[in-house]
LUMMI-223176 format. One line per field, with one value per residue: x, y, z of N, C-alpha, C in turn; residue number from 1. Coordinates in pm, whole numbers, plus 32768, in hexadecimal, padded with zeros to 4 digits. Example, Ala and Ser with C-alpha at 12.3 -4.5 7.8 and 13.67 -1.06 7.14 Angstrom:
REM LUMMI-223176
n_east [8527,8505]
n_north [7DC7,7F1F]
n_up [830C,82C4]
ca_east [84CE,8557]
ca_north [7E3E,7F96]
ca_up [830C,82CA]
c_east [8528,850A]
c_north [7EB6,8003]
c_up [830C,8313]
resi [1,2]
This chain:
REM LUMMI-223176
n_east [9433,9420,9313,930D,927C,9285,939A,93C0,932E,93C6,94BF,9476,9425,9518,95B7,9514,9534,9633,9615,95B9,95E1,9558,9437,9330,9257,920A,92D8,93AE,9363,936D,9484,94E7,9476,94EC,95F7,95ED,95A4,9689,9740,96C9,96CE,97E2,9814,977C,9809,98FB,98AA,985F,98CF,9865,9783,976A,9748,9671,95B3,951F,94B7,9467,934E,933C,9262,918C,90E6,914C,922D,932D,93CA,9527,95DC,96C7,96C9,968A,9574,94EB,954F,94FB,93EB,93E4,9430,9350,9291,92F1,92CD,91B9,917E]
n_north [62BA,636F,6390,6370,6450,6505,6531,65A7,6697,6708,6733,67EB,68C1,6903,6958,6A24,6AEC,6B41,6BE0,6CDD,6DDD,6DF4,6E85,6E37,6D45,6C60,6C46,6C1B,6B23,6A89,6A8C,6A1A,691D,68BF,68B7,67F8,671B,66FB,66AF,65BC,6529,6505,6465,6383,6334,62EE,6213,6153,6057,5FC3,5F43,5E2E,5DD4,5D84,5E84,5EB3,5EB8,5DDF,5E25,5E0E,5D34,5D4C,5D16,5DB2,5E56,5F48,6053,607A,619F,61C7,6147,6103,60F7,618C,6292,62BA,62C8,63AD,6469,645F,64C5,65CA,662F,663B,670B]
n_up [9929,97FC,9718,95AE,954C,9625,962E,9533,9556,9626,95A5,94DB,957C,95FB,9520,94C6,9584,9545,9469,94AF,9452,9369,9303,92B5,9322,9293,91D7,9285,92EF,9207,91C8,92B0,92A1,91B2,9204,92D2,923A,919C,9262,92BC,91CD,91B4,9294,924E,916A,91E3,9273,91C2,9198,9262,9218,9201,92FE,9413,9472,9558,96AA,97B1,9866,99A8,9A57,99AC,9870,97B1,96D2,96E0,9634,9628,9670,95DD,94EF,9391,9335,93F9,93CD,92C9,92F0,9393,92D5,9229,92D7,92FE,91FE,91F9,92A2]
ca_east [945C,93C6,92D9,933D,9237,92BC,9421,93B0,9305,9438,9522,943F,942A,95A4,95E1,94C0,9571,96AC,95F1,9569,95F2,94F7,93C0,92B5,9251,9203,9360,93FF,933E,93A0,9514,94FB,9451,9555,966F,95D5,95A8,9717,9778,9692,9704,986B,980C,974E,9879,995F,9871,982B,9901,981A,9706,9762,9731,95ED,95C0,94B9,94D7,93F5,931A,9324,91DC,9121,90FD,916D,92B8,9343,9442,959A,95F4,9741,96BF,965B,94E2,94C5,956D,94A4,936A,93F8,942C,92C4,9249,931D,928C,912B,916F]
ca_north [62C8,63C2,635A,63BC,64D0,655C,6556,6606,6717,673D,6765,6864,692B,692C,69A5,6A9C,6B53,6B72,6C3E,6D47,6E58,6DF5,6EBC,6DEF,6CC3,6BF7,6C37,6BDB,6A95,6A4C,6A77,69BA,689B,6896,6897,6779,66B2,66E4,6661,6534,64E5,64DD,63F3,6311,6309,62AD,6198,60FE,5FCE,5F7F,5F0C,5D9D,5DB5,5D9C,5F03,5EC1,5E85,5DA4,5E77,5DAE,5D24,5D60,5CD7,5E1B,5E79,5FD8,606D,60B2,6221,61D0,60F4,613D,6109,61FA,6311,62C7,62F8,6438,64B8,6467,6520,6652,6657,6656,6787]
ca_up [989F,97AD,969D,953A,9544,968C,9603,94C4,9590,9670,9546,949E,95E1,960E,94AC,94BF,95D8,9502,9400,94EB,9405,92FC,9343,9297,9365,922D,91A0,92EE,92F5,918C,91D6,931E,926A,9153,9251,9315,91D3,9179,92D0,92BA,9157,91D4,92F0,9200,9117,9237,92AB,9156,91A7,92CB,91E2,9211,938A,9449,94B9,95BE,972F,97F4,98D3,9A14,9A8D,994B,97EE,9752,96BA,96D0,95E6,966C,9630,958E,9478,9314,932C,9451,938C,9254,9322,93BC,9259,91FD,9332,92E0,9182,9216,92F2]
c_east [93F3,938F,9316,92FC,926E,9349,941B,938D,9378,94A0,94F3,944A,94B9,95D5,9592,9500,95F0,968E,959E,9578,9593,946F,9340,92B9,9251,928D,93BB,93E2,9374,9434,9534,94E0,94BB,95D4,9661,95D9,9637,9758,974A,96C3,9793,986D,97E1,97BF,98E1,992E,9845,985B,98B8,97A0,96FB,9746,96A0,95F6,954D,94ED,9458,93CB,92EF,9296,916C,9144,9129,9204,92C0,93C5,94AF,95C0,9674,9739,9677,95C4,94B1,94DA,951E,941A,9373,93F0,939D,9275,9272,92D5,91F9,9117,916D]
c_north [6318,6375,63A6,6446,6532,658B,65BB,6690,6757,6779,67E7,68D9,695E,6981,6A27,6B0D,6B8B,6BE1,6CB2,6DCC,6E62,6E1A,6E6E,6D63,6C50,6BDC,6BF5,6B46,6A4B,6A2B,6A16,692C,6868,686E,680F,6705,6694,668D,65D0,64E7,64B5,6465,6377,62DB,62BE,6227,6135,606E,5F80,5F36,5E75,5D75,5DCD,5E1C,5F1C,5E88,5E4A,5DFE,5E17,5DAC,5D3C,5D19,5D3C,5E2D,5F11,5FEB,60A8,6134,622C,6181,6139,6158,617D,627F,6325,62F8,6388,6491,64C9,64C9,65B2,6685,6677,66DD,6803]
c_up [9852,9736,9628,952F,95AA,9665,9592,94FA,95DD,9611,9505,9500,95F7,9599,949F,950F,959A,949D,9436,94A2,938F,9337,932A,92D3,9301,91F0,9206,92F4,927B,919B,9246,92ED,9209,919C,9296,92B1,91A6,91E4,92CA,9240,916F,9233,92A5,91AA,916B,926E,923F,915F,9214,9297,91F3,92A2,93AF,949C,951B,9640,976A,9865,9941,9A45,9A2B,98C9,9785,9746,96B1,9684,963D,9625,95DE,950C,9406,9312,9383,940A,930C,927E,9353,9341,9228,9255,931A,9263,9196,925C,929A]
resi [1,2,3,4,5,6,7,8,9,10,11,12,13,14,15,16,17,18,19,20,21,22,23,24,25,26,27,28,29,30,31,32,33,34,35,36,37,38,39,40,41,42,43,44,45,46,47,48,49,50,51,52,53,54,55,56,57,58,59,60,61,62,63,64,65,66,67,68,69,70,71,72,73,74,75,76,77,78,79,80,81,82,83,84,85]
């Protein structure tokens, strides 16, 4: 399972390749980032009703919980990571 940071980087990279016609790398990254944020905002909106559920999974054999990639908190963290890039 991807961490929120890894998912953020993957989304940016996918959108970055869509904007290959834009010559300036900074502009391409800007549009890739905006596109990824639109996607993540839509996912967050669709998952808003999940807030009453525990969105963690027990990581077998340890005391740690990991976020399930389909739940609200995971996508909120992905959004934060995109904003950092």
